[in-house]
Structures are given as C-alpha cells and as structure tokens.
N, C-alpha and C positions, 0 to 999 in steps of 0.2 A: 315605273309605269310610263308608258308613252302612248300618245294619241297619234294615230296614223292619218292625221287630217289632210296633209298635203297629198299623200298617196291617193286617198279617196276623192279629194277635190279634183285632182288632175285626171283620175280615171273616169270621173263623171263629166269631164270637159268643162269644168266650171272655173271661172276666175274668182279671185278674192271678192271682187265687187258683186259677182253673182251670188256667192255664198252669203255675203253681208245682207243682200236684199232678201234672199230666201229664208235665212235663219234668224234675222234680226239680231245678230251678234256683231259687235263692232269689228271693224277691220283691224284695230290695234290688238284686240283679243285674239283674232285669227293669226295675225303675225306672231304674237307672243307664243302661241301654241306651235305653229309651224317652224319658226326660225329659232326660238329659244327653248323649246321643249317645256314650256310652262304647262302646269296641270290646271285645267279649268274646273269650275264648280260643276257638280253633277247636272244641274239644270241646263248649263251651257252645252255639256256633252250631249244631252238629250236633244236640244235644239239643233245642234250640228248634225247629229245622226239622222234626225227627221228630215232636215233640209237636203241631205245627201241621198236619202232613200236607202240607208243602210241600218243594220242593227247596231246597237251600242257595242255589242261583242265584236263586231267587225271593225269598229272605229278604234277600239282599245286593243293593243297588241295582245295576241293570244296568251302569252305567258304572263300577262298582267291582269287577268280577269278576276283576281281574288277580291279586290275592293277598290272603290274610288272614294277616297275620303271617308272610309268607314261604311260604305254602302256597297252591296253587291250590284253587279250590272243589272240583275233582274229587278232589284229594288229601285234602281234609277229609272228603268223603263216603266215600271208600274206606278212610280211616284211615292212608293212606300218609304218610310223613314226608319226602318228597322236597322239596328246595329248589326254589323257583321262580326260574328264571334272570331273570325280569323284575322281581323284587322285590329290587333291590339298592340 
C-alpha cells in the first residue's frame, strides 16, 4: 500500500511547510511518508487528505484501497472503527 502524498502535495502547489501548517501533521511524518514510504495511522491519512482537499481514496493508490491497518477507506473517512473482513 502506498500513499501518494508527494504527488498530491505538489499538484496542489503546497510545500511541506504548507502541509504541516494546514494538516497539523509533523514535517518528519510527512518526510517519512514521501521519502521512505512509511504508512501513517488512519487519523493521519484523514488529516492529510482533508488538508489537501482530496478524498482518502485519492491519497491511497487505487489498487491499495482494500484496507488501511484493518480499516476500509470509508471507515477512516467516517471515523468508524469497524474491522475490515478482507484485511486478515
């Protein structure tokens, strides 16, 4: 699974500093996602998507929409804590 953070950040003409200020996510976390491919917690994905003005589904690569740490993208967006039966 991969987060397309750098693509969307650049497409929205935002610097890392802009995204830090808008999302309240640390610059280190953003660098870890963009440079090292680290998978953030669902709450962080939601903050980043909101700050970028994109859907969570847009931020997560299309072929990776099955689950984020056991939660579907719809559950992340709604804040629900349901388990995803496909993520076992």
